[in-house]
Backbone as JSON, one array per atom type, in Angstrom:
{
  "sequence": "XXXXXXXXXXXXXXXXXXXXXXXXXXXXXXXXXXXXXXXXXXXXXXXXXXXXXXXXXXXXXXXXXXXXXXXXXXXXXXXXXXXXXXXXXXXXXXXXXXXXXXXXXXXXXXXXXXXXXXXXXXXXXXXXXXXXXXXXXXXXXXXXXXXXXXXXXXXXXXXXXXXXXXXXXXXXXXXXXXXXXXXXXXXXXXXXXXXXXXXXXXXXXXXXXXXXXXXXXXXXXXXXXXXXXXXXXXXXXXXXXXXXXXXXXXXXXXXXXXXXXXXXXXXXXXXX",
  "N": [[200.58, -50.73, 75.67], [201.15, -50.52, 72.31], [199.52, -48.7, 69.79], [198.6, -49.39, 66.48], [199.91, -47.44, 63.86], [198.58, -47.3, 61.53], [195.89, -47.0, 61.99], [195.54, -44.39, 62.57], [195.9, -43.08, 60.27], [194.49, -41.22, 57.62], [192.42, -41.79, 54.88], [193.28, -40.73, 51.7], [192.2, -39.28, 48.67], [193.49, -39.23, 45.55], [193.68, -36.65, 43.14], [193.15, -36.75, 39.75], [194.03, -35.59, 36.6], [191.71, -35.36, 34.03], [191.44, -35.34, 30.84], [189.52, -36.1, 28.93], [187.11, -35.94, 30.34], [186.98, -33.19, 30.84], [186.68, -32.29, 28.23], [184.18, -33.41, 27.61], [182.57, -31.99, 29.4], [182.8, -29.3, 28.48], [181.76, -29.71, 25.97], [179.09, -30.46, 26.5], [178.25, -28.15, 27.8], [178.54, -26.26, 25.75], [176.66, -27.29, 23.96], [174.25, -26.85, 25.36], [174.27, -24.03, 25.53], [174.13, -23.44, 22.83], [171.61, -24.47, 22.17], [170.0, -22.81, 23.77], [170.55, -20.36, 22.58], [169.51, -20.8, 20.03], [166.77, -21.15, 20.65], [166.17, -18.62, 21.81], [166.74, -16.98, 19.62], [164.75, -17.87, 17.87], [162.44, -17.07, 19.23], [162.78, -14.28, 19.17], [162.74, -13.84, 16.41], [160.14, -14.73, 15.76], [158.61, -12.92, 17.29], [159.36, -10.47, 16.13], [158.36, -10.97, 13.62], [155.6, -11.04, 14.1], [155.23, -8.39, 14.94], [155.99, -7.03, 12.61], [154.06, -8.09, 10.87], [151.71, -7.12, 12.1], [152.02, -4.33, 11.83], [152.08, -4.24, 9.08], [149.48, -5.1, 8.51], [148.06, -3.0, 9.64], [148.63, -0.94, 7.85], [147.71, -1.98, 5.56], [145.7, -1.82, 2.65], [143.55, -3.49, 2.57], [142.49, -3.61, 5.06], [141.43, -1.2, 5.6], [138.89, 1.11, 6.58], [135.84, 0.92, 4.98], [133.08, 0.61, 4.93], [130.46, 1.82, 6.9], [128.01, 0.79, 8.86], [125.09, 1.87, 10.18], [122.45, 1.44, 12.36], [119.11, 1.98, 13.67], [118.79, 4.7, 13.87], [118.0, 7.8, 12.13], [119.08, 9.09, 8.87], [120.29, 11.6, 9.18], [121.17, 11.68, 11.89], [122.84, 9.5, 11.73], [124.92, 10.45, 10.07], [125.89, 12.43, 11.78], [126.81, 10.9, 13.94], [128.92, 9.48, 12.77], [130.6, 11.61, 12.22], [131.05, 12.59, 14.84], [132.52, 10.46, 15.93], [134.76, 10.57, 14.41], [135.27, 9.01, 12.14], [136.84, 7.77, 9.23], [137.91, 6.93, 5.83], [140.63, 6.48, 6.0], [141.25, 5.14, 8.28], [142.25, 2.17, 9.98], [140.69, -0.94, 10.64], [141.87, -2.45, 12.63], [143.23, -0.69, 14.33], [141.29, 0.72, 15.64], [139.76, 1.93, 18.58], [137.25, 0.57, 20.13], [135.83, 1.03, 22.48], [136.36, 3.71, 23.02], [135.24, 4.88, 20.74], [132.54, 4.23, 21.16], [131.98, 5.75, 23.49], [132.24, 8.34, 22.44], [130.18, 8.43, 20.52], [127.92, 8.12, 22.12], [127.66, 10.56, 23.27], [126.0, 12.04, 21.76], [122.99, 13.83, 21.85], [120.57, 12.63, 21.11], [120.97, 9.95, 21.28], [120.71, 7.05, 23.08], [122.1, 4.66, 23.73], [124.88, 2.7, 22.43], [126.15, 0.04, 20.48], [129.07, -1.44, 19.12], [130.65, -3.14, 16.47], [133.3, -4.86, 14.88], [133.59, -5.9, 11.53], [135.44, -7.79, 9.73], [136.8, -7.7, 6.4], [136.54, -4.86, 6.14], [134.44, -3.43, 7.36], [132.35, -1.64, 9.7], [130.02, -2.04, 12.2], [127.35, -0.38, 13.63], [125.07, -0.27, 16.18], [122.52, 1.62, 17.2], [120.59, 2.96, 19.87], [117.88, 4.99, 19.92], [116.92, 7.92, 21.71], [113.66, 8.42, 23.01], [111.37, 10.85, 23.39], [108.91, 11.47, 25.92], [107.76, 13.45, 27.27], [108.05, 16.93, 28.25], [110.1, 18.79, 30.44], [110.03, 21.5, 32.73], [112.65, 23.34, 33.8], [115.57, 25.02, 34.49], [115.49, 25.58, 31.94], [113.77, 24.25, 29.11], [113.36, 20.82, 28.76], [113.7, 17.61, 27.15], [112.19, 14.54, 28.25], [112.51, 11.06, 28.83], [110.63, 7.89, 28.91], [111.58, 6.68, 31.16], [111.91, 8.67, 32.9], [114.15, 10.2, 32.58], [116.14, 13.0, 31.94], [117.27, 14.23, 28.85], [117.84, 16.01, 26.73], [118.03, 19.41, 25.67], [115.22, 21.33, 24.72], [115.03, 22.75, 21.64], [114.75, 25.51, 19.31], [112.56, 24.79, 16.7], [112.36, 22.11, 17.32], [110.19, 19.3, 17.98], [107.34, 19.99, 19.86], [105.09, 18.79, 20.73], [104.22, 17.49, 23.21], [103.3, 16.4, 26.53], [103.7, 18.63, 29.35], [105.86, 18.79, 32.12], [105.65, 20.2, 35.25], [106.58, 22.08, 38.23], [108.81, 20.85, 39.37], [111.04, 19.71, 41.89], [113.72, 21.5, 43.54], [115.61, 20.04, 44.76], [117.95, 17.62, 43.93], [117.9, 14.75, 44.21], [115.26, 14.33, 45.02], [113.99, 15.41, 42.8], [114.7, 13.56, 40.8], [113.26, 11.35, 41.66], [110.65, 12.33, 41.43], [110.49, 12.72, 38.63], [110.74, 10.1, 37.78], [108.35, 9.07, 38.74], [106.54, 10.56, 37.21], [107.21, 9.62, 34.67], [106.4, 6.98, 34.97], [103.63, 7.34, 35.19], [103.08, 8.25, 32.58], [103.69, 5.95, 31.11], [101.65, 4.31, 32.05], [99.46, 5.55, 30.96], [99.74, 5.1, 28.28], [98.33, 3.56, 25.48], [95.75, 3.56, 26.47], [92.33, 4.25, 25.76], [90.28, 5.74, 26.7], [88.91, 8.9, 27.96], [91.04, 9.66, 29.62], [93.76, 9.5, 28.3], [97.02, 9.13, 26.78], [97.49, 10.76, 24.51], [95.89, 12.96, 24.9], [96.87, 14.12, 27.14], [98.05, 17.01, 28.73], [99.46, 18.34, 30.74], [101.54, 17.59, 33.57], [101.59, 18.25, 36.84], [103.78, 18.55, 39.53], [103.13, 18.25, 42.77], [103.84, 19.78, 45.97], [103.23, 18.21, 48.13], [103.76, 15.67, 47.39], [101.93, 14.54, 45.7], [100.22, 14.33, 42.47], [99.05, 16.55, 39.96], [97.08, 16.37, 37.18], [96.36, 17.29, 33.81], [94.13, 17.31, 31.08], [93.67, 17.82, 27.57], [91.07, 17.76, 26.57], [89.48, 17.96, 28.76], [88.51, 20.17, 30.99], [89.6, 20.34, 33.72], [91.18, 20.0, 36.93], [92.92, 17.16, 37.89], [93.54, 15.32, 40.64], [95.85, 13.08, 42.12], [97.67, 10.43, 43.77], [100.97, 9.05, 43.28], [100.76, 6.24, 43.57], [99.38, 2.98, 43.2], [98.47, 3.45, 40.57], [97.16, 2.31, 38.36], [94.73, 1.48, 39.41], [93.75, 3.97, 40.2], [93.47, 5.26, 37.73], [91.56, 3.68, 36.51], [89.44, 4.26, 38.19], [89.16, 6.97, 37.54], [88.27, 6.73, 34.92], [85.72, 5.61, 35.31], [84.5, 7.71, 36.68], [84.57, 9.82, 34.77], [83.11, 8.65, 32.69], [80.61, 8.53, 33.9], [80.08, 11.24, 34.3], [80.03, 12.14, 31.64], [77.8, 10.72, 30.78], [75.78, 11.92, 32.24], [75.84, 14.42, 31.26], [77.35, 16.39, 32.48], [80.04, 16.8, 32.24], [81.38, 19.06, 31.23], [81.05, 20.87, 33.22], [82.7, 20.36, 35.27], [85.15, 21.19, 37.65], [87.24, 20.15, 39.14], [88.74, 16.97, 39.98], [89.29, 14.86, 42.54], [91.18, 12.18, 43.23], [92.38, 11.09, 45.37], [91.35, 9.38, 47.4], [90.25, 6.64, 49.34], [87.78, 5.34, 49.08], [86.56, 6.35, 46.8], [85.97, 9.25, 44.79], [86.29, 12.83, 44.9], [84.41, 15.35, 43.54], [84.47, 18.53, 42.19], [82.5, 21.29, 41.1], [82.09, 23.86, 38.64], [81.18, 27.2, 39.52], [80.32, 26.51, 42.04]],
  "CA": [[200.43, -51.42, 74.41], [201.25, -49.55, 71.21], [198.51, -48.81, 68.72], [199.15, -49.37, 65.13], [199.82, -46.12, 63.22], [197.69, -47.35, 60.37], [194.56, -46.55, 62.39], [195.49, -42.92, 62.59], [196.02, -42.52, 58.93], [193.27, -40.91, 56.91], [192.53, -42.14, 53.47], [193.34, -39.58, 50.81], [191.93, -39.6, 47.27], [194.34, -38.45, 44.65], [192.98, -36.05, 41.99], [193.83, -37.02, 38.51], [193.6, -34.78, 35.46], [190.99, -36.19, 33.06], [191.2, -34.51, 29.64], [188.27, -36.49, 28.28], [186.01, -35.4, 31.14], [186.92, -31.75, 30.57], [186.12, -32.12, 26.89], [182.74, -33.69, 27.66], [181.92, -30.87, 30.1], [182.69, -28.16, 27.57], [180.88, -30.09, 24.87], [177.72, -30.37, 27.0], [177.95, -26.74, 28.05], [178.37, -25.62, 24.44], [175.4, -27.74, 23.39], [173.17, -26.14, 26.07], [174.29, -22.63, 25.11], [173.66, -23.38, 21.45], [170.16, -24.66, 22.19], [169.4, -21.59, 24.32], [170.68, -19.32, 21.55], [168.55, -21.11, 18.96], [165.42, -20.85, 21.16], [166.05, -17.17, 21.95], [166.68, -16.42, 18.27], [163.44, -18.19, 17.32], [161.47, -16.19, 19.89], [162.97, -12.93, 18.64], [162.29, -13.83, 15.01], [158.67, -14.83, 15.76], [158.08, -11.65, 17.81], [159.55, -9.46, 15.09], [157.45, -11.3, 12.52], [154.26, -10.59, 14.5], [155.23, -6.93, 14.9], [156.0, -6.64, 11.2], [152.76, -8.44, 10.3], [150.72, -6.21, 12.66], [152.17, -3.03, 11.17], [151.68, -4.41, 7.69], [148.01, -5.15, 8.48], [147.56, -1.64, 9.9], [148.79, -0.13, 6.66], [147.16, -2.68, 4.4], [144.44, -1.27, 2.14], [142.48, -4.47, 2.76], [141.96, -3.43, 6.4], [140.93, 0.17, 5.73], [137.44, 1.24, 6.75], [135.13, 1.27, 3.75], [131.63, 0.59, 5.14], [129.97, 2.05, 8.25], [126.58, 0.46, 8.88], [124.46, 2.39, 11.4], [121.03, 1.13, 12.44], [118.41, 2.5, 14.85], [118.62, 6.16, 13.8], [117.8, 8.28, 10.75], [120.29, 9.41, 8.12], [120.94, 12.79, 9.74], [121.9, 11.29, 13.1], [123.91, 8.61, 11.27], [126.05, 11.29, 9.64], [126.44, 13.11, 12.96], [127.56, 9.92, 14.72], [130.18, 9.22, 12.06], [131.43, 12.8, 12.42], [131.46, 12.63, 16.24], [133.53, 9.42, 16.17], [135.95, 10.84, 13.6], [135.51, 7.88, 11.24], [137.23, 8.14, 7.87], [138.46, 5.79, 5.09], [142.05, 6.29, 6.29], [141.41, 4.36, 9.5], [142.3, 0.71, 9.9], [139.82, -1.58, 11.63], [142.67, -2.98, 13.74], [143.68, 0.33, 15.27], [140.16, 1.4, 16.25], [139.43, 1.66, 19.98], [135.78, 0.55, 20.1], [135.32, 1.63, 23.72], [136.43, 5.16, 22.86], [134.24, 5.25, 19.74], [131.24, 4.13, 21.81], [131.82, 6.91, 24.38], [132.04, 9.53, 21.62], [128.85, 8.4, 19.89], [126.87, 8.25, 23.14], [127.53, 11.97, 23.64], [124.94, 12.64, 20.96], [121.83, 13.97, 22.74], [119.45, 11.78, 20.72], [121.39, 8.55, 21.33], [120.69, 6.5, 24.44], [123.21, 3.7, 23.86], [125.48, 2.26, 21.18], [127.05, -1.13, 20.45], [129.89, -1.37, 17.91], [131.26, -4.42, 16.13], [134.12, -4.93, 13.67], [133.36, -7.0, 10.61], [136.58, -7.77, 8.83], [137.99, -6.86, 6.53], [136.42, -3.43, 5.89], [133.15, -2.88, 7.81], [132.08, -1.34, 11.1], [128.57, -2.1, 12.4], [126.95, 0.4, 14.8], [123.65, -0.41, 16.52], [122.21, 2.73, 18.11], [119.24, 3.06, 20.45], [117.55, 6.4, 19.94], [116.08, 8.42, 22.79], [112.28, 8.71, 22.61], [110.77, 11.71, 24.41], [107.5, 11.25, 26.26], [107.28, 14.68, 27.89], [109.03, 18.0, 28.42], [110.1, 19.26, 31.83], [110.45, 22.88, 32.89], [113.64, 23.55, 34.87], [116.17, 26.31, 34.12], [115.07, 25.67, 30.55], [112.81, 23.18, 28.81], [114.13, 19.64, 28.36], [112.98, 16.38, 26.86], [112.26, 13.47, 29.24], [112.06, 9.77, 28.28], [109.65, 7.2, 29.75], [112.23, 6.31, 32.41], [112.02, 9.88, 33.71], [115.52, 10.71, 32.44], [116.29, 14.2, 31.11], [118.36, 13.91, 27.92], [118.16, 17.01, 25.71], [117.35, 20.7, 25.69], [114.3, 21.57, 23.62], [115.52, 23.89, 20.89], [113.84, 26.05, 18.3], [112.35, 23.86, 15.59], [112.09, 20.75, 17.83], [108.79, 18.95, 18.2], [106.9, 20.32, 21.22], [103.77, 18.2, 20.93], [104.34, 16.56, 24.33], [102.86, 16.99, 27.8], [104.72, 19.39, 30.07], [105.99, 18.49, 33.56], [105.96, 21.42, 35.99], [106.64, 21.95, 39.68], [109.92, 19.98, 39.76], [111.76, 20.13, 43.08], [115.1, 21.96, 43.36], [116.48, 19.0, 45.32], [118.24, 16.73, 42.8], [117.43, 13.38, 44.46], [113.8, 14.38, 45.01], [113.59, 15.66, 41.42], [114.82, 12.3, 40.07], [112.13, 10.52, 42.06], [109.45, 12.91, 40.84], [110.5, 12.45, 37.2], [110.47, 8.67, 37.61], [106.9, 8.89, 38.95], [105.88, 11.12, 36.04], [107.43, 8.67, 33.59], [105.54, 5.82, 35.23], [102.27, 7.75, 34.84], [102.99, 8.28, 31.12], [103.62, 4.55, 30.66], [100.33, 3.78, 32.38], [98.47, 6.16, 30.06], [99.93, 4.6, 26.92], [97.42, 2.5, 25.04], [94.38, 3.77, 26.94], [91.49, 4.91, 24.75], [89.24, 6.54, 27.35], [89.32, 10.31, 28.02], [92.35, 9.79, 30.28], [94.75, 8.81, 27.47], [98.26, 9.89, 26.66], [97.45, 11.76, 23.44], [95.17, 14.15, 25.38], [97.53, 14.65, 28.34], [98.71, 18.27, 28.41], [100.39, 18.77, 31.8], [101.67, 16.89, 34.85], [102.16, 19.17, 37.82], [104.29, 17.85, 40.7], [102.77, 19.02, 43.96], [104.8, 19.72, 47.07], [102.85, 17.16, 49.09], [104.09, 14.36, 46.81], [100.89, 14.13, 44.77], [100.27, 14.83, 41.11], [97.86, 17.14, 39.35], [97.2, 16.17, 35.74], [95.4, 18.04, 33.0], [93.92, 16.78, 29.74], [93.25, 18.87, 26.65], [89.62, 17.73, 26.33], [88.78, 17.96, 30.04], [88.97, 21.4, 31.65], [89.54, 20.1, 35.17], [92.39, 19.51, 37.59], [92.72, 15.81, 38.42], [94.55, 15.07, 41.65], [96.05, 11.69, 42.53], [98.99, 10.11, 44.31], [101.63, 8.15, 42.34], [100.7, 4.84, 43.99], [98.17, 2.32, 42.68], [98.03, 4.3, 39.45], [96.21, 1.61, 37.51], [93.43, 1.55, 40.08], [93.29, 5.36, 40.15], [93.05, 5.59, 36.37], [90.29, 3.0, 36.29], [88.46, 5.07, 38.9], [88.95, 8.18, 36.76], [87.44, 6.36, 33.77], [84.35, 5.45, 35.77], [83.97, 9.04, 37.0], [84.35, 10.59, 33.54], [81.98, 8.03, 31.97], [79.38, 8.94, 34.59], [79.87, 12.66, 34.03], [79.62, 12.25, 30.25], [76.45, 10.2, 30.68], [74.82, 12.87, 32.83], [75.98, 15.72, 30.6], [77.95, 17.37, 33.39], [81.5, 16.76, 32.12], [81.91, 20.4, 30.99], [80.86, 21.7, 34.41], [83.63, 19.91, 36.3], [86.3, 22.05, 37.91], [88.31, 19.33, 39.69], [88.44, 15.6, 40.42], [90.32, 14.44, 43.49], [91.14, 10.71, 43.33], [93.17, 10.69, 46.53], [90.44, 8.87, 48.42], [90.2, 5.19, 49.27], [86.44, 4.83, 48.72], [85.94, 7.01, 45.66], [86.55, 10.51, 44.34], [85.55, 14.04, 45.21], [84.28, 16.14, 42.32], [84.01, 19.92, 42.38], [81.92, 21.83, 39.87], [82.22, 25.31, 38.45], [80.1, 27.98, 40.13], [79.83, 25.84, 43.24]],
  "C": [[200.39, -50.37, 73.29], [200.18, -49.82, 70.17], [199.18, -48.69, 67.36], [198.94, -48.0, 64.51], [198.89, -46.11, 62.02], [196.3, -46.86, 60.7], [194.41, -45.06, 62.37], [195.54, -42.3, 61.2], [194.65, -42.31, 58.29], [193.48, -41.22, 55.44], [192.46, -40.87, 52.64], [193.14, -40.03, 49.37], [192.76, -38.66, 46.39], [193.53, -37.95, 43.47], [193.82, -36.28, 40.76], [193.24, -36.16, 37.4], [193.0, -35.69, 34.4], [190.66, -35.33, 31.85], [189.88, -34.84, 28.96], [187.05, -35.94, 29.02], [185.83, -33.91, 30.91], [186.3, -31.49, 29.2], [184.61, -32.36, 26.89], [181.98, -32.55, 28.32], [181.72, -29.67, 29.18], [181.75, -28.46, 26.4], [179.41, -29.98, 25.28], [177.3, -28.93, 27.23], [177.71, -26.0, 26.74], [177.05, -26.01, 23.79], [174.22, -27.02, 24.04], [173.1, -24.68, 25.63], [173.76, -22.47, 23.68], [172.14, -23.53, 21.38], [169.45, -23.42, 22.7], [169.44, -20.46, 23.31], [169.66, -19.53, 20.43], [167.13, -20.76, 19.39], [165.2, -19.34, 21.25], [165.93, -16.51, 20.58], [165.31, -16.67, 17.64], [162.36, -17.3, 17.91], [161.55, -14.78, 19.33], [162.44, -12.83, 17.22], [160.76, -13.86, 14.94], [158.05, -13.51, 16.23], [158.2, -10.55, 16.76], [158.62, -9.7, 13.91], [156.04, -10.82, 12.83], [154.17, -9.06, 14.45], [155.18, -6.43, 13.46], [154.64, -6.91, 10.56], [151.67, -7.48, 10.79], [150.8, -4.84, 11.97], [151.79, -3.11, 9.7], [150.15, -4.4, 7.56], [147.41, -3.77, 8.74], [147.59, -0.78, 8.64], [148.16, -0.76, 5.42], [145.86, -2.04, 3.95], [143.26, -2.22, 2.34], [141.86, -4.38, 4.15], [141.43, -2.01, 6.63], [139.41, 0.19, 5.79], [136.79, 1.7, 5.45], [133.61, 1.38, 3.96], [131.33, 0.83, 6.61], [128.46, 1.84, 8.21], [125.99, 0.9, 10.22], [122.97, 2.1, 11.35], [120.42, 1.77, 13.7], [118.17, 3.99, 14.83], [118.43, 6.56, 12.33], [119.13, 8.71, 10.13], [121.04, 10.61, 8.7], [121.76, 12.44, 10.97], [123.04, 10.34, 12.74], [125.13, 9.42, 10.86], [126.7, 11.99, 10.83], [127.25, 12.15, 13.83], [128.91, 9.61, 14.08], [131.15, 10.39, 12.25], [131.94, 12.87, 13.86], [132.6, 11.65, 16.52], [134.8, 9.64, 15.37], [136.29, 9.7, 12.64], [135.83, 8.39, 9.84], [137.83, 6.92, 7.18], [139.93, 5.53, 5.36], [142.29, 5.4, 7.5], [141.44, 2.87, 9.2], [141.39, 0.13, 10.97], [140.61, -2.05, 12.85], [143.03, -1.93, 14.77], [142.54, 1.07, 15.96], [139.96, 0.96, 17.7], [137.9, 1.74, 20.11], [135.17, 1.19, 21.35], [135.3, 3.15, 23.61], [135.4, 5.64, 21.83], [132.83, 5.24, 20.33], [130.97, 5.36, 22.68], [131.55, 8.19, 23.57], [130.63, 9.57, 21.03], [127.73, 8.61, 20.9], [126.78, 9.66, 23.71], [126.41, 12.66, 22.84], [123.66, 12.69, 21.78], [120.66, 13.06, 22.38], [119.78, 10.29, 20.8], [121.47, 8.09, 22.78], [121.86, 5.55, 24.67], [123.66, 3.25, 22.49], [126.26, 0.98, 21.41], [127.76, -1.12, 19.1], [130.58, -2.71, 17.71], [132.08, -4.28, 14.86], [133.66, -6.12, 12.82], [134.43, -6.94, 9.53], [136.17, -8.25, 7.44], [137.75, -5.35, 6.54], [135.19, -2.77, 6.49], [133.11, -2.66, 9.32], [130.56, -1.27, 11.25], [128.23, -1.39, 13.71], [125.44, 0.22, 15.0], [123.33, 0.64, 17.59], [120.78, 2.62, 18.6], [118.92, 4.54, 20.61], [116.68, 6.74, 21.15], [114.69, 8.75, 22.24], [111.66, 9.59, 23.69], [109.31, 11.35, 24.67], [106.89, 12.5, 26.87], [108.38, 15.72, 27.85], [108.94, 18.48, 29.86], [110.65, 20.68, 31.87], [111.4, 22.96, 34.08], [114.24, 24.94, 34.65], [115.94, 26.58, 32.65], [114.0, 24.61, 30.35], [113.58, 22.02, 28.21], [113.2, 18.49, 28.02], [113.23, 15.36, 27.98], [111.8, 12.18, 28.57], [111.13, 9.07, 29.28], [110.25, 6.7, 31.06], [112.37, 7.5, 33.35], [113.41, 10.49, 33.65], [115.52, 11.91, 31.49], [117.46, 13.96, 30.16], [118.69, 15.0, 26.92], [117.38, 18.3, 25.94], [116.41, 20.82, 24.49], [114.72, 22.86, 22.93], [114.49, 24.35, 19.87], [113.76, 25.1, 17.11], [112.1, 22.44, 16.04], [110.59, 20.54, 18.01], [108.41, 19.24, 19.66], [105.52, 19.76, 21.51], [103.86, 17.08, 21.98], [103.76, 17.21, 25.58], [104.03, 17.65, 28.54], [104.68, 19.01, 31.54], [106.41, 19.78, 34.25], [106.04, 21.11, 37.48], [107.77, 21.07, 40.19], [110.68, 20.56, 40.95], [113.18, 20.6, 42.73], [116.1, 20.97, 43.94], [116.69, 17.91, 44.27], [117.71, 15.31, 43.01], [115.9, 13.32, 44.45], [113.28, 14.59, 43.59], [113.66, 14.38, 40.59], [113.65, 11.38, 40.39], [110.83, 11.02, 41.45], [109.36, 12.6, 39.34], [110.23, 10.98, 36.91], [108.98, 8.39, 37.77], [106.11, 9.42, 37.75], [106.03, 10.19, 34.83], [106.57, 7.43, 33.73], [104.09, 6.14, 34.87], [102.08, 7.75, 33.32], [102.9, 6.86, 30.58], [102.25, 3.94, 30.93], [99.26, 4.33, 31.44], [98.6, 5.68, 28.61], [98.94, 3.47, 26.61], [96.0, 2.65, 25.53], [93.59, 4.57, 25.91], [90.36, 5.73, 25.37], [89.71, 8.0, 27.41], [90.68, 10.53, 28.68], [93.39, 9.0, 29.49], [95.93, 9.74, 27.22], [98.16, 11.0, 25.62], [96.74, 13.05, 23.87], [95.8, 14.76, 26.63], [98.29, 15.92, 27.98], [99.72, 18.69, 29.48], [100.35, 17.79, 32.98], [102.32, 17.86, 35.81], [102.53, 18.38, 39.07], [104.04, 18.7, 41.93], [103.77, 18.82, 45.09], [104.48, 18.63, 48.08], [103.14, 15.76, 48.55], [103.05, 13.85, 45.83], [101.11, 14.72, 43.38], [98.95, 15.5, 40.75], [98.05, 17.01, 37.85], [96.06, 16.87, 35.02], [95.34, 17.43, 31.61], [93.32, 17.87, 28.86], [91.74, 18.9, 26.45], [88.81, 17.69, 27.62], [89.31, 19.14, 30.85], [88.83, 21.27, 33.16], [90.9, 19.65, 35.67], [92.08, 18.14, 38.2], [93.88, 15.52, 39.37], [94.62, 13.57, 41.97], [97.44, 11.53, 43.1], [99.63, 9.07, 43.39], [101.74, 6.72, 42.83], [99.37, 4.27, 43.51], [97.59, 3.09, 41.5], [96.99, 3.61, 38.57], [94.8, 1.67, 38.1], [92.87, 2.97, 40.02], [92.77, 5.73, 38.77], [91.75, 4.89, 36.0], [89.16, 3.75, 36.99], [88.14, 6.35, 38.15], [88.06, 7.89, 35.55], [85.97, 6.24, 34.17], [83.7, 6.82, 36.05], [83.65, 9.82, 35.73], [83.21, 9.99, 32.72], [80.65, 8.46, 32.58], [79.05, 10.4, 34.29], [79.43, 12.9, 32.58], [78.17, 11.8, 30.09], [75.4, 11.14, 31.22], [74.91, 14.26, 32.21], [76.64, 16.78, 31.45], [79.47, 17.47, 33.24], [82.1, 18.15, 31.94], [81.78, 21.31, 32.2], [81.86, 21.37, 35.52], [84.82, 20.85, 36.41], [87.5, 21.24, 38.42], [87.82, 17.96, 40.09], [89.6, 15.16, 41.3], [90.18, 12.93, 43.71], [91.91, 10.2, 44.53], [92.27, 10.28, 47.69], [90.3, 7.37, 48.23], [88.87, 4.69, 48.73], [85.82, 5.53, 47.54], [86.69, 8.28, 45.29], [85.67, 11.66, 44.77], [85.58, 14.94, 43.98], [83.79, 17.54, 42.71], [83.56, 20.47, 41.04], [82.12, 23.34, 39.82], [80.98, 26.0, 39.05], [79.47, 27.24, 41.31], [79.13, 24.55, 42.94]]
}
């Protein structure tokens, strides 16, 4: 039986040239390219405008530094901070790197920390925290120490030396930091006390090798030994001892007071 040849034939679609379709394609493509060009041009124009505006603001006299307000320090240190930071009326507030200015100002030996703020259009506000010495420590030279036990400045000729002296510091850096922290803690405990064991009469803190402290007061010619733990209790015990000695008239005969005892203190007298 013969099969019809029509079954073997494959349908073929004839391609026809469509001029209108080609025109629409090019028209749509041109429209997209035009839109992309317009958007790109707008972005470039806006970017260039910002760059131009930024450079204009940098050079604008209305953005030049005119006022530097420094608080927390005296006039001399204020002038030194401005000099350290290189501040001048030619600088624009916009081009200042505040982080870099902060680092420069904190190099000053009397400045503990600094915060800086721009106040447009022409002012810079600097808030400085000044270092406050509570003692001097003897190392390879003599240095100021703050109440945190941090060494911050060499004591120079003409500087105030009316502070207690810390001696006996360890050569080991980590141990020395711990010793200075303990000495700073002792100074904080003595602040505000009005009995014979007060900060204004403290003349020396000696750091002993056994971890204890020996302290000396200007109005008490005796070595006072204690450990840097339970300082408040130890100082209260010292007050009781000195009050008793003053009451009995024996305070000037004391050679040493050892407070490193749980149940009291051991007192040694001159001439036995």
